N, C-alpha and C positions, 0 to 999 in steps of 0.2 A: 501477441504478447499479452501478459495479465493486465498491463497498465494501458493498453489501446483504448482510446475513447470510442464509445459506441457510435458517435457521430463526429467524425474528424472535422467536419465543417464548422463545428461549434467551439473547437479548441481556442481559436484566437479570440472571438467575441467573449467567451467566458473569462480568459485571462484578462481582457481589458476591464470587463466588469469587476473581476476580483480586485484589480489594481484601484479602480475607482471607488469600490466599497472600502478598501483600507484607508484611502485618502479621507473618505467620509468619516470613518470610525476615529481618525486622528483629529476631527474637528475642523479640517480644512474644507474649502469649498469644492463641491463635487457636482457633476452633472446627474448623479444617481437620483432617482426618485424612488418613493417607497415601494412601488410594485416591482421594480427592477431589483432592489435589495432582496425582496422576498423571493422573487424568482431564483437569484444567485444562491440565497440560503437553501432553497429546495434542491437545486443542482448539486450543492457541496453535500448535503445529507444523503442524496441518492448515490452520489460518487463514493462517499465513505462507506455506505451500506454494501456497494458492489465489491469495494476492496476488502471488506471484512469477509464477505462471501468467498471471494477468491482465495484469501489467506486460509480460511477454514477447509476449503477444498483441498488445498495443497498440503495442508497439516493432515488431513484424512489419507492423502495418498502416501505421505511420509510414514504414517502408522501402518498402512498396508506394507510398504517396503519393509519396515521393522519386523513385522509379523513373519514375512517371507524369508528375510536374510538374517535376523537376529541382531541387527545393528542399524543405526540411522546415518551411516556415513555414504551417503549417495554421491557418486562421483559427478563432477560438474558436467561432464559429457556422459549421459546415461541413455544409450540408444533406445532401450525399451519405452523410457518416458523422459524425453529431452527437457520438458517443462519443468519436471520435478528437479532434475539435476540443477537447472537454472535457478529455481526457486530456493533450493538448499543453499546455493552459492550466495545468492542475494541475502539470505537470512544471516549467513555468517559475515558477510560484509556489513549489514545493517548492525549486527551485534557489535563489531569492531568499532563502528562510528559511535554507537550508543556509549560504549565504554570511554571514548574520547570526549564525550560531551557534545557531539556533532548534532546540531538541531535537524539536520537532513535525514537522520536515521529514522526509520520507520519502526523500530524495535520498541517494545514496551515491556514493562515488568511482567505483566501477565504472559506475554509471548515467551519470554525468557524461561519463566517457570514451567510453562507447558513443553517447551523444546527440551529443557533439562530432564523432565520426567521421561523423556523418550531416549536419554542418553546422547542427546545432540552435541 
């Protein structure tokens, strides 16, 4: 899956670190020390960069689909490219959550504009 961690054994330690960093940012006591905060910041930047590249790659696949079929209505179950169908479905769900003001939505104004340009 697109959001699978590159090193699953780090998932829990990283989540613990994120929680500790949040406590630290709120001014509460925390066991975090400066080098651990820096490490976590680097992990988050790398993770965000990877998500950006994944989104861009899927967007490119959607543009190819559009060129081939003349529309951007990829079925959720699209056998020639199952991950594209899932990605499109996720974008639609994220857009609905975005409209409701749900903070869990990964949708942004820029993504909405770009998808709308494709007739999404």
